[in-house]
C-alpha positions in Angstrom: 43.5 18.7 -6.4 41.1 19.1 -9.4 40.5 15.3 -9.4 39.7 15.4 -5.7 37.4 18.4 -6.1 35.6 16.6 -8.9 35.0 13.6 -6.7 33.8 15.8 -3.9 31.3 17.4 -6.2 30.1 14.0 -7.4 29.6 12.8 -3.8 27.9 16.0 -2.8 25.5 15.8 -5.8 24.7 12.2 -5.0 24.1 13.1 -1.3 21.6 15.8 -2.4 19.8 13.2 -4.6 19.7 10.7 -1.7 18.4 13.4 0.7 15.7 14.4 -1.8 14.7 10.7 -2.3 14.6 10.1 1.4 12.5 13.1 2.1 10.1 12.2 -0.7 9.7 8.6 0.7 9.1 10.0 4.2 6.3 12.3 2.9 4.7 9.5 0.9 4.8 7.1 3.8 3.3 9.6 6.2 0.6 10.4 3.7 -0.2 6.7 3.1 -0.6 6.1 6.9 -2.9 9.1 7.3 -5.0 8.1 4.3 -5.1 4.5 5.5 -6.4 5.4 8.9 -9.1 7.6 7.5 -10.0 4.8 5.0 -10.2 2.2 7.8 -12.4 4.4 9.9 -14.8 5.0 7.0 -14.9 1.4 5.9 -15.7 0.1 9.4 -18.6 2.6 9.7 -19.9 1.7 6.2 -19.7 -2.1 7.0 -21.7 -1.6 10.2 -24.4 0.4 8.3 -24.5 -2.2 5.6 -24.9 -5.0 8.2 -27.8 -3.1 9.8 -29.6 -3.0 6.5 -28.9 -6.6 6.0 -30.7 -7.5 9.2 -33.9 -5.8 7.8 -33.3 -7.5 4.5 -33.2 -10.9 6.1 -36.3 -10.3 8.0 -38.2 -9.2 4.9 -36.9 -12.3 3.1 -38.0 -14.6 6.0 -41.5 -13.1 5.9 -41.6 -13.4 2.1 -42.5 -9.7 1.7 -41.3 -9.2 -1.8 -42.1 -5.5 -2.1 -40.3 -4.6 1.1 -37.5 -7.0 0.2 -36.9 -5.4 -3.2 -37.0 -1.9 -1.7 -34.3 -2.9 0.8 -32.4 -4.6 -2.0 -32.4 -1.3 -4.0 -31.0 0.5 -1.0 -28.3 -2.1 -0.5 -27.4 -1.9 -4.2 -26.8 1.8 -3.9 -24.3 1.0 -1.1 -22.7 -1.6 -3.4 -22.3 1.0 -6.1 -20.4 3.2 -3.6 -18.2 0.3 -2.5 -17.3 -0.6 -6.1 -16.3 2.9 -6.8 -14.2 3.0 -3.7 -12.6 -0.3 -4.6 -11.5 1.3 -8.0 -9.9 4.2 -6.1 -8.1 1.7 -3.8 -6.8 -0.2 -6.8 -5.3 3.0 -8.3 -3.7 3.8 -4.9 -2.3 0.2 -4.7 -0.8 0.6 -8.2 0.8 3.9 -7.2 2.4 2.3 -4.2 4.0 -0.4 -6.4 5.6 2.4 -8.4 6.8 4.1 -5.2 8.3 0.9 -3.8 10.0 0.2 -7.2 11.6 3.7 -7.1 12.9 2.9 -3.6 14.5 -0.4 -4.9 16.1 1.5 -7.8 17.5 4.1 -5.3 19.0 1.2 -3.2 20.7 -0.2 -6.3 22.2 3.2 -7.1 23.5 3.5 -3.5 25.0 0.0 -3.6 26.8 0.8 -6.9 28.1 4.1 -5.4 29.5 2.2 -2.4 31.1 -0.4 -4.6 32.8 2.3 -6.6 34.0 4.0 -3.5 35.5 0.8 -2.2 37.3 0.3 -5.5 39.0 3.7 -5.5 40.2 3.2 -1.9 39.4 6.7 -0.8 37.7 5.7 2.4 38.2 3.2 5.3 37.6 -0.3 4.0 35.8 -1.4 7.2 33.4 1.5 6.9 32.8 0.7 3.3 31.9 -2.9 4.3 29.5 -1.7 6.9 27.9 0.8 4.5 27.5 -2.0 1.9 26.0 -4.4 4.4 23.4 -1.7 5.5 22.5 -0.8 1.9 22.0 -4.4 1.0 19.8 -4.9 4.0 17.8 -1.8 3.0 17.5 -3.2 -0.5 16.1 -6.6 0.8 13.6 -4.7 3.0 12.4 -2.5 0.0 12.1 -5.5 -2.3 10.0 -7.3 0.3 7.9 -4.1 0.6 7.4 -4.1 -3.2 6.3 -7.8 -3.2 3.8 -6.8 -0.5 2.5 -4.0 -2.6 2.1 -6.2 -5.7 0.2 -8.8 -3.6 -2.1 -6.1 -2.1 -2.8 -4.7 -5.6 -3.7 -8.1 -7.0 -6.0 -8.9 -4.1 -7.6 -5.5 -4.3 -8.3 -6.0 -8.1 -9.8 -9.5 -7.3 -12.1 -8.0 -4.7 -13.2 -5.2 -6.9 -14.0 -7.6 -9.8 -16.0 -9.8 -7.4 -17.9 -6.8 -6.1 -18.6 -5.7 -9.6 -20.0 -9.1 -10.6 -22.3 -9.2 -7.6 -23.5 -5.7 -8.2 -24.2 -6.4 -11.9 -26.3 -9.4 -11.0 -28.4 -7.9 -8.2 -29.0 -4.7 -10.0 -31.4 -6.3 -12.4 -32.8 -9.0 -10.1 -36.1 -8.7 -8.3 -37.1 -11.2 -5.6 -40.4 -12.9 -6.3 -40.2 -16.3 -4.5 -41.6 -18.2 -7.4 -38.1 -19.8 -7.7 -36.9 -20.6 -4.2 -33.5 -21.9 -5.3 -32.8 -18.8 -7.3 -33.9 -16.5 -4.5 -31.6 -18.3 -2.1 -28.7 -18.0 -4.5 -29.2 -14.2 -4.9 -29.6 -13.7 -1.2 -26.2 -15.4 -0.7 -24.7 -12.9 -3.1 -25.5 -10.1 -0.6 -23.6 -12.1 2.1 -20.7 -12.6 -0.3 -20.5 -8.9 -0.8 -20.4 -8.3 2.9 -17.4 -10.7 3.0 -15.6 -8.7 0.4 -16.1 -5.6 2.6 -14.7 -7.5 5.6 -11.7 -8.6 3.5 -11.2 -5.0 2.4 -11.0 -3.9 6.0 -8.5 -6.6 6.9 -6.4 -5.7 3.9 -6.4 -2.0 5.0 -5.3 -3.1 8.5 -2.5 -5.2 7.1 -1.4 -2.3 4.8 -1.3 0.1 7.7 0.9 -2.3 9.6 3.2 -2.6 6.5 3.3 1.2 6.2 4.3 1.6 9.8 7.0 -1.0 9.4 8.2 0.8 6.3 8.3 4.1 8.2 10.6 2.6 10.8 12.8 1.1 8.0 12.9 4.5 6.2 14.0 6.2 9.4 16.8 3.7 9.9 17.8 4.2 6.2 17.9 8.0 6.7 20.0 7.6 9.8 22.4 5.2 8.0 22.7 7.7 5.1 23.6 10.5 7.6 26.2 8.3 9.3 27.8 7.5 5.9 27.9 11.2 5.0 29.4 12.1 8.4 32.1 9.4 8.0 33.1 10.9 4.6 33.1 14.4 6.0 35.6 13.4 8.8 37.9 11.8 6.2 37.7 14.8 3.9 38.7 17.1 6.7 41.6 14.9 7.6 42.8 14.7 4.0 42.8 18.4 3.3 
């Protein structure tokens, strides 16, 4: 009886840990989706405003109006400063998501070890144990894929942030004078390159939102599976005692 009670306490303690982890993951996932939607809306508006300024910038360039062109460039550079700062924040967020997905993978491994131990002591139905193990292994594969996605997103975000920083550093100290046409063309192209990084950022946010929504569905399934596993054990405990 004491041995059985000890096992029950261990299972109950583990169930509480799993519940806490599942709740934490659900909160994190919902927060990421809300933040992602706000970020996407903001970035789209900022891109449109940036492109409107670029139209005026191109007109000033075509008319060879250096004074107006450099005034517009200074305004565009101030937007670039904001974008670079935001890219730094996004990189920190992407790094945090790697840590979260890594924690989910570790949780999956603990669940698989627990199911393996349960199967060895023969306390529960073997067919149920096999189904539980299959579900947990599928969850682990999903979470490992999510972590790979998070690592890729982080690396791409860092690359965009670095490119934006390089463009900003160059244009900050450059003044258009048209005495060197090739140089002016090259610097003008940098502004277009920056616009492309903003577009890439938006596409990345859309992709991350899709990934977060997929993860939310997977997390719901995992929570349902965990409830089913606990209910299976509760039935067997009632029958045993």
